[in-house]
ZAMARGU-4260 file (C-alpha; in steps of 0.2 Angstrom, whole numbers, plus 5000, padded with zeros to 4 digits):
<rodrens>
0) 4686/4768/4622 | 4684/4754/4635 | 4695/4739/4638 | 4682/4728/4630 | 4682/4739/4614
5) 4700/4741/4613 | 4703/4723/4614 | 4690/4719/4601 | 4698/4732/4588 | 4715/4725/4591
10) 4709/4707/4590 | 4700/4709/4573 | 4708/4724/4565 | 4714/4715/4549 | 4696/4709/4547
15) 4688/4726/4549 | 4700/4734/4537 | 4698/4721/4524 | 4679/4725/4523 | 4683/4743/4517
20) 4691/4737/4502 | 4696/4755/4496 | 4709/4766/4502 | 4703/4782/4511 | 4710/4793/4498
25) 4704/4793/4480 | 4715/4788/4466 | 4713/4791/4447 | 4700/4778/4440 | 4694/4773/4458
30) 4676/4772/4462 | 4671/4787/4473 | 4659/4777/4483 | 4672/4764/4487 | 4684/4779/4493
35) 4669/4784/4505 | 4668/4767/4511 | 4687/4767/4514 | 4686/4783/4522 | 4673/4778/4534
40) 4682/4762/4540 | 4698/4773/4542 | 4689/4785/4554 | 4677/4773/4563 | 4689/4771/4579
45) 4697/4788/4580 | 4681/4799/4575 | 4666/4788/4576 | 4653/4801/4574 | 4660/4807/4558
50) 4663/4790/4551 | 4644/4786/4554 | 4639/4803/4546 | 4650/4798/4530 | 4642/4781/4529
55) 4624/4789/4531 | 4627/4802/4516 | 4634/4788/4505 | 4620/4775/4507 | 4609/4782/4494
60) 4622/4781/4481 | 4624/4761/4485 | 4605/4757/4480 | 4610/4746/4466 | 4625/4738/4474
65) 4621/4726/4489 | 4639/4723/4492 | 4643/4742/4494 | 4627/4744/4505 | 4632/4730/4516
70) 4650/4738/4519 | 4643/4756/4522 | 4631/4748/4535 | 4644/4738/4543 | 4655/4753/4545
75) 4640/4763/4551 | 4635/4751/4564 | 4653/4749/4571 | 4655/4768/4572 | 4638/4772/4580
80) 4642/4759/4594 | 4660/4766/4597 | 4651/4783/4598 | 4640/4777/4611 | 4623/4776/4602
85) 4619/4758/4605 | 4600/4760/4600 | 4606/4766/4582 | 4619/4754/4581 | 4607/4738/4584
90) 4595/4746/4572 | 4610/4746/4559 | 4615/4729/4563 | 4597/4722/4559 | 4597/4732/4542
95) 4613/4724/4539 | 4608/4706/4543 | 4592/4709/4532 | 4603/4714/4517 | 4614/4699/4520
100) 4599/4688/4519 | 4591/4696/4504 | 4609/4696/4495 | 4620/4682/4499 | 4638/4686/4497
105) 4654/4675/4493 | 4662/4666/4509 | 4676/4678/4511 | 4664/4692/4511 | 4653/4684/4524
110) 4668/4681/4535 | 4671/4700/4536 | 4653/4704/4537 | 4649/4692/4552 | 4664/4699/4561
115) 4660/4717/4559 | 4642/4713/4565 | 4648/4704/4579 | 4659/4719/4584 | 4645/4731/4583
120) 4634/4720/4594 | 4649/4717/4606 | 4652/4736/4609 | 4633/4739/4610 | 4631/4727/4624
125) 4620/4713/4615 | 4632/4699/4621 | 4621/4685/4616 | 4619/4691/4597 | 4637/4695/4598
130) 4642/4677/4602 | 4631/4671/4588 | 4639/4681/4575 | 4656/4677/4582 | 4652/4659/4579
135) 4646/4663/4561 | 4662/4671/4558 | 4672/4657/4565 | 4664/4645/4554 | 4667/4655/4539
140) 4686/4656/4545 | 4686/4638/4547 | 4680/4637/4529 | 4692/4649/4522 | 4706/4641/4532
145) 4711/4657/4540 | 4721/4655/4555 | 4722/4673/4560 | 4702/4676/4559 | 4700/4660/4569
150) 4712/4666/4583 | 4705/4683/4582 | 4687/4677/4584 | 4691/4666/4598 | 4700/4680/4608
155) 4685/4690/4606 | 4673/4677/4613 | 4685/4674/4627 | 4685/4692/4631 | 4666/4692/4633
160) 4667/4677/4645 | 4681/4684/4655 | 4676/4704/4656 | 4658/4703/4654 | 4652/4687/4663
165) 4667/4684/4675 | 4666/4666/4668 | 4686/4664/4669 | 4688/4646/4667 | 4677/4646/4650
170) 4687/4661/4644 | 4703/4651/4648 | 4696/4637/4637 | 4694/4649/4622 | 4711/4656/4625
175) 4719/4639/4625 | 4710/4634/4608 | 4716/4651/4600 | 4734/4647/4607 | 4735/4629/4598
180) 4729/4637/4582 | 4742/4652/4583 | 4755/4639/4587 | 4751/4627/4573 | 4750/4643/4561
185) 4767/4649/4567 | 4761/4666/4570 | 4762/4671/4589 | 4750/4684/4595 | 4756/4696/4608
190) 4737/4701/4612 | 4732/4682/4615 | 4746/4681/4628 | 4743/4698/4636 | 4723/4694/4637
195) 4727/4676/4644 | 4737/4685/4658 | 4723/4698/4662 | 4711/4683/4663 | 4722/4674/4675
200) 4723/4691/4686 | 4705/4693/4686 | 4703/4674/4692 | 4715/4677/4706 | 4728/4664/4697
205) 4744/4674/4700 | 4755/4659/4698 | 4751/4658/4680 | 4753/4676/4677 | 4772/4678/4675
210) 4774/4666/4661 | 4760/4674/4651 | 4767/4692/4655 | 4784/4687/4650 | 4778/4678/4633
215) 4767/4693/4629 | 4781/4706/4631 | 4793/4694/4622 | 4781/4693/4607 | 4777/4712/4607
220) 4796/4715/4606 | 4798/4704/4591 | 4784/4713/4582 | 4787/4730/4591 | 4771/4732/4598
225) 4775/4745/4611 | 4758/4747/4619 | 4759/4728/4624 | 4776/4730/4630 | 4772/4744/4642
230) 4756/4737/4648 | 4764/4720/4652 | 4778/4727/4662 | 4766/4738/4672 | 4756/4722/4675
235) 4772/4712/4681 | 4777/4726/4693 | 4760/4727/4700 | 4760/4709/4703 | 4776/4708/4711
240) 4771/4723/4722 | 4756/4713/4727 | 4768/4699/4732 | 4779/4710/4742 | 4794/4707/4730
245) 4795/4724/4721 | 4807/4737/4726 | 4800/4754/4724 | 4786/4749/4713 | 4776/4765/4713
250) 4790/4776/4706 | 4792/4763/4692 | 4774/4762/4688 | 4774/4781/4688 | 4788/4782/4674
255) 4778/4769/4664 | 4763/4780/4665 | 4773/4794/4659 | 4779/4784/4645 | 4762/4778/4640
260) 4756/4796/4639 | 4770/4801/4628 | 4767/4786/4617 | 4748/4792/4616 | 4741/4777/4625
265) 4731/4787/4638 | 4720/4773/4642 | 4734/4763/4647 | 4742/4777/4657 | 4725/4778/4666
270) 4725/4760/4671 | 4743/4760/4676 | 4739/4774/4688 | 4724/4765/4695 | 4737/4751/4700
275) 4748/4766/4708 | 4733/4771/4718 | 4729/4754/4724 | 4747/4752/4730 | 4747/4768/4739
280) 4731/4763/4748 | 4740/4747/4753 | 4754/4757/4759 | 4742/4767/4770 | 4745/4783/4760
285) 4728/4788/4755 | 4732/4805/4751 | 4744/4798/4737 | 4730/4786/4732 | 4718/4800/4730
290) 4730/4810/4720 | 4734/4796/4707 | 4716/4791/4706 | 4712/4809/4701 | 4726/4809/4688
295) 4720/4792/4682 | 4701/4799/4680 | 4707/4815/4671 | 4717/4804/4658 | 4702/4793/4655
300) 4691/4807/4653 | 4702/4815/4640 | 4699/4801/4628 | 4682/4796/4633 | 4687/4779/4640
305) 4672/4773/4648 | 4678/4758/4657 | 4695/4766/4663 | 4684/4780/4670 | 4674/4768/4679
310) 4689/4759/4686 | 4697/4776/4691 | 4682/4782/4699 | 4681/4766/4709 | 4700/4769/4715
315) 4695/4787/4719 | 4680/4780/4730 | 4692/4769/4739 | 4704/4783/4743 | 4690/4794/4749
320) 4683/4782/4760 | 4700/4778/4767 | 4702/4797/4771 | 4685/4798/4779 | 4678/4809/4766
325) 4660/4801/4766 | 4651/4815/4758 | 4663/4815/4744 | 4662/4796/4743 | 4643/4796/4742
330) 4644/4809/4727 | 4657/4798/4719 | 4647/4783/4721 | 4631/4791/4715 | 4641/4797/4699
335) 4646/4779/4696 | 4628/4774/4697 | 4623/4788/4685 | 4635/4782/4673 | 4629/4764/4674
340) 4612/4771/4671 | 4618/4781/4655 | 4628/4766/4649 | 4612/4754/4650 | 4602/4767/4641
345) 4614/4768/4627 | 4612/4749/4626 | 4595/4750/4622 | 4589/4747/4640 | 4577/4762/4637
350) 4566/4768/4651 | 4579/4764/4666 | 4577/4777/4678 | 4590/4787/4684 | 4600/4786/4700
355) 4592/4802/4706 | 4575/4793/4706 | 4582/4780/4716 | 4587/4792/4731 | 4572/4802/4738
360) 4575/4820/4738 | 4568/4821/4756 | 4581/4809/4762 | 4595/4818/4753 | 4590/4835/4761
365) 4589/4827/4778 | 4607/4819/4777 | 4614/4837/4771 | 4605/4845/4785 | 4614/4833/4797
370) 4631/4836/4790 | 4627/4855/4792 | 4621/4852/4809 | 4636/4843/4814 | 4648/4856/4808
375) 4638/4870/4817 | 4639/4859/4833 | 4658/4857/4830 | 4659/4876/4829 | 4650/4880/4844
380) 4660/4866/4854 | 4676/4874/4849 | 4670/4891/4854 | 4664/4885/4871 | 4680/4876/4874
385) 4690/4893/4871 | 4679/4904/4881 | 4673/4891/4896 | 4689/4882/4899 | 4684/4878/4917
390) 4670/4868/4910 | 4681/4855/4902 | 4671/4840/4909 | 4655/4846/4901 | 4665/4850/4885
395) 4671/4832/4885 | 4653/4825/4887 | 4647/4836/4873 | 4662/4830/4861 | 4658/4811/4866
400) 4639/4815/4861 | 4645/4823/4845 | 4657/4808/4841 | 4643/4796/4843 | 4631/4806/4832
405) 4646/4805/4819 | 4648/4787/4820 | 4628/4785/4817 | 4630/4796/4802 | 4645/4787/4796
410) 4635/4771/4798 | 4621/4778/4787 | 4632/4783/4773 | 4641/4765/4772 | 4624/4758/4772
415) 4619/4769/4758 | 4635/4765/4748 | 4632/4747/4751 | 4614/4748/4745 | 4619/4757/4729
420) 4632/4744/4724 | 4619/4730/4726 | 4602/4736/4721 | 4595/4739/4703 | 4590/4758/4703
425) 4573/4756/4695 | 4565/4740/4701 | 4574/4740/4718 | 4578/4721/4715 | 4596/4714/4717
430) 4607/4720/4703 | 4618/4707/4693 | 4633/4708/4703 | 4623/4705/4719 | 4613/4690/4711
435) 4630/4682/4706 | 4637/4684/4723 | 4621/4677/4731 | 4622/4662/4719 | 4640/4659/4723
440) 4637/4658/4742 | 4623/4644/4740 | 4630/4627/4748 | 4637/4614/4736 | 4621/4602/4732
445) 4625/4584/4731 | 4607/4577/4731 | 4603/4570/4713 | 4584/4574/4715 | 4585/4592/4723
450) 4596/4604/4715 | 4598/4622/4713 | 4590/4630/4697 | 4592/4646/4688 | 4578/4654/4677
455) 4581/4668/4664 | 4565/4677/4661 | 4565/4689/4646 | 4551/4701/4641 | 4543/4698/4624
460) 4542/4712/4611 | 4548/4724/4625 | 4556/4736/4613 | 4540/4737/4601 | 4529/4741/4617
465) 4543/4754/4623 | 4544/4762/4606 | 4525/4763/4604 | 4520/4769/4622 | 4536/4778/4627
470) 4550/4776/4641 | 4538/4780/4655 | 4527/4767/4650 | 4542/4755/4648 | 4548/4759/4664
475) 4531/4756/4672 | 4530/4738/4663 | 4547/4734/4670 | 4542/4738/4689 | 4526/4729/4687
480) 4533/4713/4679 | 4547/4714/4693 | 4534/4715/4707 | 4525/4700/4699 | 4541/4688/4699
485) 4544/4694/4717 | 4527/4687/4722 | 4532/4670/4714 | 4546/4670/4725 | 4551/4661/4741
490) 4560/4666/4756 | 4576/4658/4751 | 4574/4663/4732 | 4585/4676/4723 | 4575/4687/4712
495) 4586/4700/4702 | 4587/4712/4687 | 4598/4704/4676 | 4599/4717/4662 | 4587/4727/4650
500) 4570/4717/4650 | 4579/4702/4657 | 4577/4696/4675 | 4584/4681/4685 | 4576/4670/4697
505) 4585/4657/4707 | 4579/4643/4719 | 4590/4631/4731 | 4586/4613/4734 | 4570/4610/4722
510) 4565/4594/4713 | 4561/4593/4694 | 4542/4593/4697 | 4542/4610/4708 | 4554/4618/4695
515) 4542/4615/4680 | 4527/4621/4691 | 4537/4637/4695 | 4541/4640/4677 | 4523/4638/4672
520) 4518/4650/4687 | 4529/4664/4681 | 4523/4662/4663 | 4506/4662/4668 | 4507/4677/4681
525) 4512/4688/4666 | 4502/4681/4651 | 4485/4679/4661 | 4484/4697/4667 | 4487/4712/4656
530) 4497/4726/4663 | 4489/4742/4668 | 4497/4757/4658 | 4500/4774/4666 | 4487/4782/4653
535) 4473/4770/4659 | 4474/4757/4647 | 4480/4740/4648 | 4494/4730/4638 | 4495/4711/4636
540) 4512/4705/4639 | 4521/4688/4638 | 4538/4681/4643 | 4550/4668/4636 | 4559/4658/4651
545) 4574/4647/4650 | 4580/4637/4666 | 4594/4625/4670 | 4600/4616/4686 | 4616/4615/4696
550) 4626/4603/4698 | 4620/4598/4681 | 4627/4580/4683 | 4628/4577/4702 | 4638/4561/4700
555) 4652/4568/4691 | 4667/4576/4700 | 4675/4594/4701 | 4671/4606/4686 | 4662/4593/4676
560) 4647/4594/4689 | 4643/4611/4683 | 4642/4626/4693 | 4629/4641/4692 | 4640/4649/4677
565) 4636/4634/4668 | 4619/4634/4673 | 4616/4652/4667 | 4624/4648/4650 | 4612/4633/4648
570) 4597/4644/4654 | 4602/4657/4641 | 4602/4644/4628 | 4585/4637/4633 | 4578/4655/4634
575) 4583/4657/4616 | 4575/4641/4611 | 4559/4648/4619 | 4561/4664/4609 | 4564/4654/4593
580) 4548/4643/4597 | 4536/4658/4597 | 4539/4666/4614 | 4527/4666/4628 | 4534/4648/4633
585) 4547/4640/4645 | 4562/4628/4640 | 4573/4619/4653 | 4588/4607/4653 | 4589/4595/4668
590) 4605/4585/4669 | 4601/4566/4672 | 4609/4557/4688 | 4619/4542/4686 | 4631/4551/4674
595) 4649/4545/4677 | 4659/4550/4661 | 4659/4568/4653 | 4643/4571/4644 | 4640/4578/4627
600) 4640/4596/4628 | 4622/4602/4631 | 4627/4619/4627 | 4632/4614/4609 | 4620/4600/4605
605) 4606/4599/4618 | 4595/4587/4607 | 4609/4575/4604 | 4613/4576/4623 | 4595/4571/4626
610) 4595/4557/4614 | 4610/4550/4622 | 4602/4550/4639 | 4613/4564/4647 | 4598/4575/4651
615) 4581/4580/4650 | 4573/4593/4639 | 4557/4600/4647 | 4545/4614/4638 | 4527/4619/4637
620) 4529/4622/4618 | 4535/4606/4609 | 4545/4603/4598 | 4559/4613/4604 | 4566/4626/4592
625) 4584/4627/4596 | 4589/4639/4582 | 4581/4653/4573 | 4570/4649/4558 | 4579/4660/4546
630) 4597/4653/4547 | 4610/4663/4537 | 4621/4654/4524 | 4634/4642/4531 | 4634/4628/4544
635) 4632/4634/4562 | 4647/4627/4572 | 4644/4631/4591 | 4659/4638/4600 | 4651/4638/4618
</rodrens>
């Protein structure tokens, strides 16, 4: 199970277990259906496929009891997501939502249901929807005055910002809010302190890490949470090693990894071995780095831990490159990309081409032939050197030419690795990581009239078209729409595949009038021209667009100005407003200049912020519908 799944399950385990009200074993007088529900929840983490089958078989028995149907669907959705079947999990979540709307339940039940829905969506990769249900769960936890549920929900939201969005400041805000609640309730959480430490490590804030790791280990010892103790110790040693303060860090980490394996924590042991591999590489011991990365990969594969496999493969790739094993490094890089394609497919991003479609068969054959030719030349040169020693000068020249050829080949392999790491396999666009890097590199903008702007473009009803016409047609639609967005671009623009049927377009130094024109041009370029299908027909398509600028308030200082992470959050909020308003629309948020004090949170209440003069809301379809028309019971309280 990947890090994010593990953290979710640790964070809300009390909530998940409380949905399955019955024990897994049937006792005298117990409802047999409740026993099956309990069995499903017991197995959903260790044996998710079996848990999903139990729920599927039991559903027909719950036709007369909506509460039992919701429990079974909640368990089945989580189990399907944990088993890697994201498409089925999302479909099950939709069924659960429909049941909750048709059969409202008491607040404590809704708290557990919202939490379960959020977990299933989180694991399946639908982060926007997961955040929506985490917010609903947080509101229900507030109504129920449950401090434990509030802390768990805030931790899970923070994990999304830290691990998925690399928005470390926003993640720390949520962790800090959870800390206040935990302190007030008198129930310290080792998971909270540990995840805050990991967020600080990812953000490069090593000065905050020691106290957080110490706090996590101290709380874990009080509650005898051995997994957190071992992981905290491993991260502390790795931190000290990076600072050059640890003595013999690699043997100590290897001992912790051995203990983690004995404690049946293979994912933790895999992560620790990845740290050992990095230290070996820093010590210029690439052979040891390769050995430990291979051991970490074997552990990760033994339990199907997807994120740990990815981290171990990245460590393996670094070691192979350090050893000059460029053919193996290229194979490892291709394997990483294939894994990414497979994970995107499991997250209902059907139709994404495989990595092999990105690499031309002809080019791969040519590269392999070049490697074999190099090997033959080396063999001939060695034979010639042994038999024609009197031609040493000629042999030296031939060797020099061979070295030059190898250098050129090496550069080609490196260029291929760089391309694979920054390009989307299907459309040829920048991928999400490369787009983030390009936006981060844009110069700081201080002109209030012209600012940088980010557009999020989402294809409307893509899943319906994909299901009706097939994956091949879905692939063709994505490629065609990507090409149209490119034609709307400018030399300094950024156009990227953001994920699934969603694209990012970013522009530097544009004024508000130009931004509105760009939004309309992109919308019209899709809506006004049906897309040609591979079978000769055509398919009308539309997109929903959300945009926001950065700096959002140019007259404020520091982080209050708003960076591109903030702009992306606002653009996502605006995108969902376009969806709620009927699609084939664009909505944007533009912060007003002349603001000298902290503004109302545009992400929480854009309509209130506009009324206060903090920003302008722009749309081609008024009035703006900020929330879905069908709202579940309970007042929405925004966490973002």
